[in-house]
N, C-alpha and C positions, 0 to 999 in steps of 0.2 A: 082910045087905046090905053090899056092898063099896064102898069109897070110896078114890079115889086122891088123896092129899094134894098140894097145889100149893106150899105154903110149906115151907122147911126148918126144922129144929128149932134154935131159938135163933140163927138167922141172919137178917140183914136181907134184905128182898126188893127187887130192883131190876129194871129193864126187861130186862136181859140174861137174868136168871133166868126171868122170865115168858116171854120169847121161846123160850128153850130148852125150856120145859115145853109151849109151844104146839106145837112140832114133833112132840111125841108124838101129837097129834091127826091128823097126816097119815096117809094110808092106808099100810098095810104093803105091801112089795113082793110081787108075784105069786109069786115063787119064793123059796126059802130062800137065805140068804147065809152062806157059810162065814166063820166068825168069824176064822180065821187070814188068809184072803184080805183081809177088811176091814181087819184090823190092817196088813197089808203095804202096801195102798193108802194108808191114812192115814199110815203112817210115811213114805212118799214125799212126800206132800203136807203133812207136818206144819208146815213153816215158814209155809205160807199160813194156818194157824190159830193161829200163835204158840206152837206146842208144841215142846219140845225132845226129844232122844233119851231123856233120863231120864223125861220124861213118858210117852213110849211104853213104856218099860220097866214103869212102874207099871201102865199099861193092859194090857199083856201078862199081868202077874200077875193082874189083876182078871178078865179074861175067862177065865182058866184055871179059875176057879171055876164057870163055866157048863158044865154037864155034857155038853151035846151039842155036836157040831162045827158044826152049822148053827144060825143064829139064826132062830128061827121061833116062831110062837105069839103069844098075846095079851099075855103078860107075859114079859119077859126080865130078871128081877131077880135079882141075886146078893146075898148077905148075909153075907159073911165078916167077921170081926172085924178090927180093926187089927192085932192080934198075928199073925193068920193071914196077912194080906196081907204084912206085914213079913218073916214066915218064908219065904214064897215069893220075896221080894226079897233073899234071902240075908242077912237081918239088917239091912236098911236101917233107919236110926232112924225112929221113928214120926213125929216132927215133920217130917222130910224127906219121908216118904211122904205125909203130909197135905197139904204144900205142893204136891207134884206132882198129887195128887188134885184139889185146888182148881183147878189149871190146866185139868184135863180137864173139870171141871164148868163152869167159866167159858166154855170153848170149845164147850160143848154136845155133847161126845162122850158123856158119861154124865150122867144126871140123878138127883139124890138123891130117894129116896122114904122120907122119915124117918117113924119111928113116933112115937107120942105122947110117948114119953120119949127118943127119939133113938137107941134101940138098934136093931141089925139083927137080924131074926129072921123066921121064917115061922110063921104060925098056921094049922093045919090043923083043919078041922071037917067031918067026913064026907068028902065027895068034893071040897070046896072048900078052897082055901088062899089065904092073903093074906100076901104077903112085903113086908118093908121093908128097903131097902138101896140098891144102885145099879142103876138101870135101864139096860140096854145096848141098848135099842130104837133110839136114834139111829144105832148102827153099822149096822143093817139099813135104817132109813128113809133115811139119807143115803149109802148105799153108792155109788149112781150118782154122787153129787156128789164123793165121795172119789176115784172112779175118773177122773172128768173132770179134776179138779185135778192128780191124780198124772200124768196123761198130758201135760198142759201142762208141768209141771215137767220131765218126762223129755225133752220136746222142747226145752226151754230148756237143759237140761244137755247134750244132744247138740249143739245149735247152738253152745254155748260151747266144747265140746270141739273141734269142727271149726275154729272161729275161732282157738283157741289153737294148733292144729296148723298152720294157715295162717300165723299170725304167726311161729311158730317157723321155718318154712321161709323166710319172707321175711327174717328176721333172718340166717339162715345165708347166703342169697344175698347180702345186703348186705355182710356181713363178707367173703365171698369176692371180690366184685367190687371192694370197696375195696382189698383186698390186691393184686389184679391192677392196679388203677388206680395205685397208688403206684409200681408197677414200670414200667408202660407209659407213664403220663402224670404223672410226678412234678412237672411244671410247673404243674399245676392245683392251686389252693388249697382245694378243697372236700373233699379226702380226710380231713382231720383231723376236720372237723365230722361227716361221715358215719360215720367210724369210731367216734367217741364215741357216736353214736346207736346203732350196733350193740352197743356194749359195755353201754350203759345198758339196752337192750332185753333183753339176755341176763341182766342182774341182776334186772330186773323179772320175767322169766318164771320165776325160781326161787321166786317167791311165788305164792300162789293169787290170781289176779286176777279181778276181776269182769268182767261182759260189757261194761260201759262203758269200763273201762280197756283192755280188749282191742281195742275198736273204735277208741279213740283211738290206740293203738299201731299198729293196722293202717293208719290214715290217715297217720301220720307215716312209716312204712316204705314205704308205696306212693309217697308223694311223693319220698322219697329214691331209691327204685329207678327211678322215672321219670327223675330227674335223671341217674343213672348210665347208664341205657340211652341217654339222649340223647347222652352223650359217646361211647359205644362203637358205637352203631348207625350204620352207614354209610348206611342208607337214608334217614335223616332228613335232609332238605335244609334248607339255611339259608333262613329266611323272608325274608331280604332278599338281593337280588342283590349279587354282590361286584364286578361290573364292568358297564360299559355294555351289553355284549352280553347278559349274563344278565338285566339289568334290562329290556332290550327284549324278550327271550323271555318274561319273566314277564308283561309287559303284554299280549303277544299271547295267552298261554295264558289270561289272565283277562279276555279281551276280551268281557265281558258287556255287555248293554245298559245296565245301571245304572252300570257303571264308565265306559262311553263318555260317558254323560251327565255324570258328575262331572268327567271330563277336559275336556269341552267347557265346562262351567261355569266351571272354574278358569281355562281359557284366555281365555274371554270377559271374565272379571272382570280379568285381567291387562291386557287390551287396552283396557279401559274401554268395552267394547261389551256391550250388553244383548241376549242371545239370547232368542228366543221359540220354544218347541218347536211344531212343526206338529202338527196333530191326529193325524197318522199316526204320530208318533214315540211309542213306549211311554214311560210315566213310570216312574221308578225306584220299585220296590216299597217301601212304607212299612215302616220298621223298628219293630216293636212293642216298646217297652221292657218289660223284665222287672219284674213287680210284686214279686218276691222280692228280698230283700237279697242282693246278690252276696257270695260268700265271699271272704276274702283270698286273694291269689295263692298258688300252691304254691311259687313261687320265693321264697326268703328275701330280705328287703330288703337285707341285707348283700352278698349275691351280685349283686343288681341294681346296687347302687351301685359294686361293684368292677368290673363289666363295662361299665357306662354312665358313664364318667368325665366326658364333656362336660357333663352336667347340673350338676356341681358348680360350674361357672363361672358359672352363673346363680343360685345359692343365695346368700342374704345371711347364711347361717349353717350350721351343721352340720345334716344331714338325719338325724334319729333315728327318726322315726316315719313311717308310711305317709301320714298326712295331710299332713306336711311335704313328702313327695315329690310328692304330687298337686298341692299348691299351687305348688310350683316348676315343674312341668311345665305347669300351666295358664298361668303367666306366659310360658313359652317358646312356647306353641302359636301365638300370633299372629305371632311372628318367623318361624315355619316356613311361613307362608302357608296354614295350615289353618283352614278356615271354622269358625265356632262351631257350625253345624249338624252338620258331620262329627264334631266333638269330642263334642258331646252324644250323638249316635247311638252313638259308640264307648263312652262311659260307660254308656249305657243297656243295651247288649248285653253288654259285657265286665265292667262294673263299673269304678268310678273308678281303683282301683289297677292293674288289668290294663291299661286303656287308657293310663295313665300310663307303665307299663313299655314299651308299644309305642312311644309317642312318644319316650321317652328312648333306645330302641334305634335308632329312625329317625334321631335326632339324631347318633348315632355315625357314620352313613353318609349324612348329609344330602346331600353333594355327588353321590352316586351315584344318588339318587332323583329321577326327572324331575318327577313330580307328587305331592308329599306328601299333598295332600288326597284325590286319587284313590286313592293307595296305602292310605291309612287306611280309605277306604270299602270297598275290596276286602277288607281284613283283617276289617273289621266284618261284612261279609256272610258271610265264612267262619266267623267266630265264631258268628253267628246260626244257622248250619247245624251247629255243633258240629265244625267241621273246623280249628279254629285255637286255639292257646294261645301265651302269650308265652314259655314255657320254652325251646323250641328256638331262638328268637331270642337269648335271653340266653346259651345255651350256644354258639351260633355266634360271638358276640362274644368269649367266653372263648377258644375255639379260635383265633380270629384274633389275639388279643392274645398268645397263647402262641407 
C-alpha cells in the first residue's frame, strides 16, 4: 500500500507548504509537457514568483535527473543526492544549492516527498515502486499558468522597450531643436532650461530605467517639445489679438450664441440695466465642472511670471508657488470686470492654475480686449471642447516681448 507524505522531514509545516502540496491534487494536463519548455517559460516569469536566475539554474540541474523529455505520468519524482546535484551545478557549494532549492520549494515549483529518514531513494517491489525526493509535478500542473505570466512579462518588456526608444528619439529631437533655437532665437530665455533637460535625459538613459521612470521622462520631454514647437510653428496663432482689427475679427469668428449672451450680459451690467432673455433666445449651455483634480499646467511657473509681468504689480510679495499665483490673480479678477461666475467656470474647466495663467495673459493686453468677461467665456468653452491651452498665449507674449 503506497502513501504520499505531506509533511517534510524535520521541517516545520506552514500554510504555504500545505497549499503547495494541495496543488498536487489538481488534475494533470491532458497532454504531456516538455520539461525544457516549462523551464523556459518559468525562467521568463521567474520574477513574479520571487525567483532568481541562480534558482533557475538549480531547477535546470534538478529536472535533468528526470529521464524523459516530457513530464507525464502519475509520479514525477527525482531522487538525486545533494552531491549529485552539486556535481551537475559545476561544483556549487552544498549550502548554496540547498538555499536555492528552498526558494523553489517555497514558491511551489517543486514539492518535497521525504522518506521516513529524510533520504532520497526509490523502493521497488515487483512491478511497483515508491520514490522519495523532489516532486516535479507542479511544472506540468502549473504549465499553463507559467505560460500566461511569461506572456504578460514579455508584453511588458516589449512596451518598455518601445517607450525607451520613443523617449530616446524625443531627447534627440529636443537637443537638436534647442541647438537650432539658440542660433535662430537667442533672445528667448528658455533654451538653457530645455538644454539642461536634454542633457539630464541623456544621462538617465545610460542606466536601466523602469517603466515608471520612462513614463515620467516621456511627460517631461513631451511638455518641452510642445513649448519648442510653439516657438517655431508659424501655424500656431496667438490666442489674444494684437490690435483692434484682429480683436474684432476674433469676436466675429467666435460669434456663438453663448458668447453673444455673455457680451449682452456684460454690457447690461455696465449700463445698470437688467436684461431678461425672451423665451425664444437660447440659454448658454451649462458648463459641467470636472470631478477630477486638474493637473498642474505644462508651462513652468517661472516662464509664466517672466512673460506676464503686469501681475507682479498686484502681488504683495514674491510669487513662488502656484497657489500664490492663483491668489494674486483672484484678487485682480474683479478689477478686470470679470464676473465671479465666469471665473468659477474657467477654474472648473481648466483648473485654477490654468485659468489664472489665462487671466494674467489677458492682463498683459487688457487695453486691447473689448469684453474680458466674454473673452474668458469664449476661451472656457474652447477648453471644454479640448481646443485651448494657455501655452500658446504665454509663448505669444514671449515673442512680443522679444
